[in-house]
Residue, then its C-alpha position, 0 to 999 in steps of 0.5 A: m748572400e748580399n753583404d753590403l752594409r749601406t744596402l742593410q742600413l737603408v732597409e733598416l731606415d725604411m723600417l725606422k720611418e714606418l715605426l716613427r710613423v705608427c708611433s706618431e699616429h698613435n701618440l706613442t713615445v719613442w726615442v732612438d738609442g744606443g748607437t743610432m742616438l750616438g750616430a744622430v748626434r755625431h754623424k747626423g746619421f748612421i755611424p759608418w760602420d754600424d749595422d743596426i738601429d736601436v730605439v727605446m720606449p717607456r714601458h706603458d707606450y711599449d705595451i700599447l705598441l705590442r698589443h696593436g702590432d697586427e693592426w698597425f703594421s702590414h707586410p712586409y713589416f712585422l712587429q715581433s715579440a713573445y706575444s706575436d711570434p711563437g718561440y721568440f723570447r727576448g726581453h725586447a720586441q723587434l720590427r722585421n722586414d719579412n722579405t729579407a733575412a738577417i740570421r744568426p747561423s746558430e739560430a737558423y733552425r728556430k722558426f721565429n721570423q728572421g728578417i732584418f730588424i731594428d731593435i725596440f728596447v723597453l725602459d722600466g722603473c727601477p726600485d730605489d732600494p738597491k737590494e730590491l733592484e738587484n733581485l728584480s734584475q737578476d730574476t728577470l734575466h734569469s727567467l728569460r734565459l730559461l725561457k730561451a732554453v725551452d726550444l734549444d737544439v742542444l746538439y745544433s747550438g753545441r750547448l750540450l749542458q743546457v739539456f738540463r735547463k731545457a728539461r726543467m723549463r719544459r716541465k714549467v711550460r707544461k704546467s703554465g704555458l709559455i706566454n703566461l710564464y713570460k707575461a709574469i715576468e713583465d707583470r713584475l716589472r709593471q708593478v714599479d711606478m715609473d713616476a715615483v722612482r729616480n731611475w729607469a733601465y732596460i731591465t729586460y736586456s742589461g738588468n741594473r747594469l745601466l741606470f738612467d735618471r728618469h728626468l733625462y726623458d722628461n722632454t724630446v728634441w729632434m735631430d737630423f738622421e740621414d734624410i729624416k729627423v729622429p726623436l732623442p730624449a733631451g738629456y741625450d748627453r748624460s745618456l750617451r756619457i753613461l753608454y759610451g763615456d765622456d769621450y763619446m764624440t771621438p769615433r771608436h770602431d767597436p764590434t757590433e753586438h749581433g756578431e756573425m750574421v747571414v744577410s740578404v735584402t732580396r731573399s726571405w728568411r723563409e728560403v734562406a734559413p734552411e740553407v744556413c741551417r744545413q751548412w751550420r749542421k755540417g760543422t756541428l761535431k767540429r765546434i763541440i769538440n773544439k769547444f770542449a778541447k779549449k775548456r780542457k786547456r784552461 
């Protein structure tokens, strides 16, 4: 498997260009976010050790993009969401390159697209009442965790105790259907008027842990990123301080959130995933034993 970071970054940059092209063509609002926003401000490109690209969209524009993903993207690009890829129930979308692979070994058995990706997060409005926001946040994240358990291979993953969660969710799925359960989560978020509240947040990803004044996103500025210009919210300084602290211009080599991943820029995930899955299964029993041994020592 290839492991060259720069090669991976260039594949991701190509997908970012395609996403920006589509959003521009259809008048959709999108901003780079997280480490990508920090990279644009501090490095005029990728943070040298960063292995991903993050963008964010307000709910209305995000919903339009997801509705038309099949029309607006063509192979090898694939807009992945719960609506376009059975078994994928994260709270945000991803744009994938179908000819490549970026596989978490613990998820290699799953059937959804596992090509190299960029993350497309969604900003939702936050109820001004703290208790209402707390309930909305907890209910959203809890429901998404339950949905992910539906197709969980408890032995393969080593999460044996989630067999009860899996059984509970399968009963719900038989009654209501997966997409209807997922849509109910998002419909509740859509009920909050984004123009009538103080703050926005990535509720489907981090709940109410990070709150952003909606006026930070009133305008867009463009900055250099590698060989293109990318959109940032005009309030990017405040956003970066919330995300990384007041000293965000001082480089820190933080670990990636994606953990261990098997990457190939020349082979499709369809070819690579079975190989990764076989390797992972060989060590399943050992991982389970080690996991329970650690718990006994605590």
